[in-house]
Every structure is written in structure tokens, then in C-alpha cells.
C-alpha positions in Angstrom: -83.2 3.2 -24.5 -80.8 6.3 -25.4 -77.1 5.0 -24.9 -75.3 8.3 -25.2 -72.1 8.9 -27.0 -69.7 7.7 -25.4 -70.5 4.1 -24.8 -67.2 2.6 -22.9 -66.4 -1.3 -23.5 -65.5 -1.8 -20.2 -62.5 -3.9 -19.2 -62.8 -7.0 -16.7 -60.4 -6.4 -13.5 -58.4 -9.5 -12.1 -56.8 -10.0 -9.6 -53.2 -11.7 -8.7 -54.8 -15.2 -9.3 -56.7 -14.3 -12.6 -60.3 -14.1 -10.8 -62.0 -11.4 -11.1 -61.6 -8.4 -8.9 -64.9 -7.2 -7.7 -63.2 -4.1 -5.6 -61.4 -2.9 -8.2 -64.4 -3.6 -11.0 -66.2 -0.9 -8.4 -63.4 1.4 -8.5 -63.4 1.2 -12.0 -66.8 1.6 -13.0 -66.7 4.4 -10.7 -63.6 6.2 -12.5 -65.4 5.6 -16.0 -68.8 7.2 -14.7 -66.6 10.2 -13.4 -64.7 10.5 -16.7 -67.2 10.6 -19.7 -68.7 7.5 -20.2 -72.5 7.3 -20.9 -73.0 3.9 -20.7 -71.3 0.7 -20.2 -70.8 -2.4 -22.2 -70.1 -5.3 -19.4 -68.4 -9.1 -21.0 -67.5 -7.4 -24.5 -64.7 -8.6 -26.1 -62.8 -5.8 -24.1 -64.3 -7.5 -21.2 -62.2 -10.5 -22.7 -65.8 -12.1 -22.7 -64.0 -15.4 -24.7 -62.4 -15.8 -21.2 -65.1 -15.5 -19.2 -67.3 -18.3 -18.4 -71.3 -17.9 -18.3 -71.5 -18.1 -14.3 -68.8 -15.5 -14.4 -70.5 -13.2 -16.8 -74.0 -13.0 -15.0 -72.0 -12.5 -11.8 -70.7 -9.5 -13.5 -73.6 -8.2 -14.9 -75.3 -8.1 -11.5 -72.2 -6.6 -9.8 -72.0 -3.8 -12.3 -76.5 -2.9 -12.0 -76.0 -3.2 -8.7 -72.5 -0.3 -8.7 -74.0 1.9 -11.1 -77.3 1.9 -9.3 -79.2 3.8 -12.4 -76.4 6.3 -13.1 -76.4 5.2 -16.6 -77.5 1.8 -19.1 -75.6 -1.0 -18.7 -75.1 -3.2 -21.8 -74.7 -6.2 -21.4 -72.1 -8.4 -23.9 -74.5 -11.8 -24.7 -73.9 -12.4 -27.7 -71.6 -16.0 -28.9 -71.8 -17.7 -32.0 -74.4 -20.2 -30.2 -78.3 -19.1 -30.9 -79.7 -21.2 -28.0 -76.8 -20.3 -25.7 -76.8 -16.4 -26.2 -80.9 -16.3 -25.6 -80.1 -18.3 -22.2 -77.5 -15.9 -21.3 -79.9 -12.6 -22.7 -82.6 -14.0 -20.7 -79.9 -14.4 -17.5 -79.1 -10.5 -18.2 -82.7 -9.5 -18.0 -83.1 -11.3 -15.0 -79.4 -9.6 -13.7 -81.4 -6.1 -14.0 -79.4 -4.6 -17.0 -80.5 -2.0 -19.3 -79.9 -3.3 -22.9 -77.9 -6.1 -24.5 -75.2 -6.1 -27.7 -74.9 -9.2 -29.9 -71.9 -9.7 -31.7 -71.8 -11.3 -35.4 -71.6 -15.2 -34.9 -67.5 -15.8 -35.2 -66.0 -19.3 -36.6 -69.3 -20.5 -37.9 -69.5 -18.3 -41.0 -73.3 -17.9 -41.6 -74.8 -16.5 -44.7 -76.7 -13.1 -44.4 -80.2 -14.8 -44.3 -78.4 -16.9 -41.5 -77.1 -13.8 -39.5 -80.8 -12.8 -39.6 -82.2 -15.1 -38.3 -80.0 -15.6 -35.5 -80.0 -11.7 -34.4 -84.4 -11.9 -35.0 -84.7 -15.4 -33.1 -82.7 -13.6 -29.8 -84.8 -10.8 -30.2 -87.7 -12.3 -30.0 -87.0 -14.2 -26.6 -86.0 -10.7 -24.9 -87.6 -7.4 -24.2 -84.3 -5.5 -23.8 -83.1 -3.0 -26.4 -80.7 -4.7 -28.4 -77.3 -3.1 -29.8 -75.9 -5.5 -33.0 -72.4 -6.0 -33.0 -70.7 -5.9 -36.8 -66.9 -7.0 -37.0 -65.9 -8.8 -39.2 -62.4 -8.1 -38.4 -63.1 -10.6 -35.8 -66.2 -12.6 -36.8 -64.4 -13.3 -40.4 -68.1 -12.5 -41.8 -69.0 -8.9 -42.7 -72.8 -8.4 -42.1 -74.2 -6.7 -45.2 -76.1 -3.2 -45.1 -79.2 -4.6 -46.1 -79.3 -7.0 -43.6 -79.0 -4.4 -41.1 -81.4 -2.4 -42.7 -84.0 -5.2 -42.3 -82.6 -6.0 -38.9 -83.5 -2.2 -37.8 -87.1 -2.9 -38.3 -87.4 -5.3 -35.4 -88.6 -3.2 -32.7 -86.3 -3.6 -29.8 -82.9 -3.8 -32.0 -82.0 0.0 -31.8 -78.7 0.6 -32.3 -75.4 -1.2 -34.6 -71.8 -1.0 -33.4 -70.6 -0.9 -36.5 -66.5 -1.7 -36.7 -66.4 -2.5 -40.2 -64.1 0.7 -40.9 -66.6 0.9 -44.0 -68.0 5.0 -44.0 -69.5 4.1 -47.3 -71.3 1.3 -45.9 -72.2 3.4 -42.5 -73.9 6.4 -44.1 -76.1 3.8 -46.0 -77.2 2.2 -42.6 -78.1 5.7 -41.1 -79.6 7.2 -44.4 -81.8 3.9 -44.7 -82.4 2.9 -41.3 -85.8 4.2 -39.2 -86.0 7.2 -37.4 -84.1 6.5 -33.5 -81.9 3.6 -34.8 -78.7 4.6 -33.8 -75.2 3.6 -35.2 -72.3 3.6 -33.3 -68.8 3.7 -34.4 -66.8 0.6 -33.3 -63.1 2.4 -33.8 -62.1 5.5 -31.5 -60.2 6.7 -34.4 -63.1 7.5 -36.7 -65.6 8.9 -33.9 -65.5 12.4 -35.6 -66.0 10.5 -38.8 -68.9 9.1 -38.2 -70.5 11.8 -36.0 -70.4 13.8 -39.3 -72.3 11.3 -41.3 -74.7 11.0 -38.9 -73.7 8.8 -36.2 -74.9 8.8 -33.3 -71.3 8.0 -31.1 -68.4 5.8 -30.1 -68.5 2.5 -28.3 -65.0 3.1 -26.9 -61.9 1.3 -25.4 -60.1 4.6 -25.4 -62.3 6.6 -23.3 -61.1 4.5 -20.4 -58.6 7.2 -20.5 -59.5 10.0 -22.5 -63.2 9.7 -21.7 -63.8 13.5 -21.2 -61.1 14.7 -23.7 -63.3 12.6 -26.3 -66.8 14.5 -24.8 -65.2 17.5 -25.7 -64.5 16.6 -29.2 -68.0 15.6 -29.5 -69.3 18.7 -27.8 -67.8 20.8 -30.1 -68.4 19.3 -33.4 -72.3 19.2 -32.1 -72.2 22.7 -31.3 -70.6 23.5 -34.7 -67.4 24.2 -33.6 -65.8 21.7 -36.2 -62.2 23.3 -36.6 -61.8 22.6 -32.8 -63.3 19.4 -32.9 -60.5 18.5 -36.1 -57.8 19.8 -33.7 -59.3 17.4 -30.7 -59.4 14.8 -33.0 -55.8 15.2 -34.2 -54.9 15.2 -30.5 -56.4 12.3 -29.6 -55.1 10.2 -32.4 -51.3 9.3 -31.4 -52.9 7.9 -27.8 -55.9 6.1 -29.3 -53.4 4.4 -31.4 -51.0 3.4 -28.7 -54.0 2.2 -27.0 -54.2 -0.6 -29.9 -50.8 -1.1 -30.4 -51.2 -5.1 -29.6 -53.9 -6.9 -28.9 -57.0 -5.1 -27.0 -57.4 -5.1 -24.0 -54.1 -5.8 -23.0 -52.7 -2.1 -23.6 -55.7 -0.1 -21.9 -55.3 -2.3 -19.0 -51.7 -1.4 -18.7 -52.7 2.4 -19.5 -55.2 2.2 -16.3 -52.9 0.7 -14.3 -50.4 3.5 -14.9 -53.0 6.2 -14.4 -53.6 4.5 -10.9 -56.8 2.7 -11.2 -55.7 -0.7 -10.9 -57.4 -3.3 -13.2 -54.6 -6.3 -12.7 -53.3 -8.2 -16.2 -54.8 -10.4 -19.0 -56.0 -14.3 -19.3 -54.3 -16.4 -21.6 -54.5 -16.6 -24.8 -53.9 -12.6 -24.1 -50.2 -11.7 -22.5 -48.7 -8.9 -21.0 -46.6 -6.0 -22.8 -43.5 -7.0 -23.4 -41.2 -4.0 -21.8 -40.4 -2.6 -25.3 -44.7 -2.2 -25.5 -44.8 -1.1 -22.0 -42.1 1.8 -22.6 -43.5 3.0 -25.8 -46.9 3.2 -24.3 -45.6 5.3 -20.9 -44.6 7.5 -23.4 -47.0 8.0 -25.6 -49.0 8.6 -22.2 -46.3 11.3 -21.3 -46.6 13.0 -24.6 -50.2 13.1 -24.4 -50.4 14.7 -20.8 -47.5 17.3 -22.2 -49.6 18.3 -25.0 -53.3 18.6 -22.8 -51.1 20.5 -19.5 -49.8 22.9 -22.7 -53.0 23.8 -23.6 -54.6 23.9 -20.1 
């Protein structure tokens, strides 16, 4: 399974009552596909998975598969810190017709490396879907070691990892030592170009909601050997990427989408909306970025 270069971790649109807004979700899916997304992750952290019920997740999987209609791969976020529950949700996602699943390292439990291995191996054995692992020690409080990732990569349907440790040395070793065809994606937008430079495949992105086409341009420049221009693209994108993480994700990117005329509503508690100062800063960052883009055009 080729998930492409830019996999967008899709936000979940909510209406004024905090319920999933399916018409807005349809609009968002079409916006993302038209603006540089090669694949979509549904009900990941950016999709506010901790506040979605399993019933809501399955409904979202089915709806997204239907709207996408084969245009790009749909990856369902089915991982949790409960192995049995992850298997159950994975089976429901498979029944919904998704193209792959993303499994996050179990949070809060703080399993040892062998526990991590057995967790992912057990879920992989229960599905035929291709699996993208997700290592994010900043949120899960456990870091999956290079050795564990390499062991897991030997399992046939574990095909990729979203690596959000920020450790480029570890990423380079994973790329070097995993089997051919295993893909490593940056889990940090700002590391997209550095990760490509060491042999990574692409990025699982939040910023692609508003910067997808520009990120594709950067990747294209890098891949054709126009590294000076790719580096320039990277530097131009960085301030906007930072602005999209100036408050806990996905609050800023949802606000940015609303400002850009792609309505996605607010966030569910315990997330809260941007305050007035944060909203002004985001608006300023968007305006400055658009001015730069227009000046080049």
C-alpha cells in the first residue's frame, strides 16, 4: 500500500452543539483532496479521537470512505492503550472499507518494549489491513525503540511508521535497517524536509490542511534535485507551521480553516478555543504568509 507523500491527519468538524458535522466533513474531505493530500487519517489525535466514541469513529470511517470514493487512501485511527479494544475497532474499520489503520503507542500504561511489540503484533494478526505505527513519546509517555520498530517492520502488514520523536538519528537508523518497502513518515511538519533528506517517505501532516499544495511543491523540488528551492520553500513554510501549533492541536488549525472559509467548527473539551490574542496572532501569520506567496506569484 502506497500512502503517498503527504498524509493529512484530518480534523473532525463539529457543529454548534459539538456533534460531528457531516456536511462540513464532506466539504473538508473534498478541500483536502483538491489541495495536496495524498491520503487521509481519520480519527487520529488531530481528529480529537480521545473525545470521539467508538460509535462516532465507525460512523466517521464509513462516511469518509463513501465521500472519498477511492480517490485517496483512507487510514483509520484505531489504536489505543487497550489491545482488545483496538482489535475490535480495527475490525469495524476494516468492515467500513478503510484502506489502512494507524496504531499509536499505548499511552498512560507505559508498557515495556516487549509489551509494545506484543501489542502491535497481536493487532496486526487480527487484520489484513496495512498498518502504520505511530510513535509519539511526547503524548504517550513511552518511546518505541529503534530495535522494536525494526522487529515490527518484519511483520508483513506493518508497512510504515509515523515517527514523531523528533530524533533524526533514530529515524535514519530505522530507514537504514528496516526491510525494503517499509516507509517512515515524519510526525512533525517542520521536519518534513530533513526527514526526506535522510530517506524518509513524507509526512503525516496537520499543516497540510492549509499548506498542502505548498508542501507538495517543496517535496517535488527536493525530489527533482532542486534542493536550494526546496530549502527556500521549507523556510517560507516554517513560520506558518509554527503558528498552527501555537496552542494545543487541533485548535489553531481548526481556527485557520474557519478563517480561510473551510468551516469545521470548534473543539470539544478539554480543548478550548483560541483566545483573542491567539486568534489575532494566527490571523497575522496567515496574512503574512499569503503576502509572501502573492509576492512570489
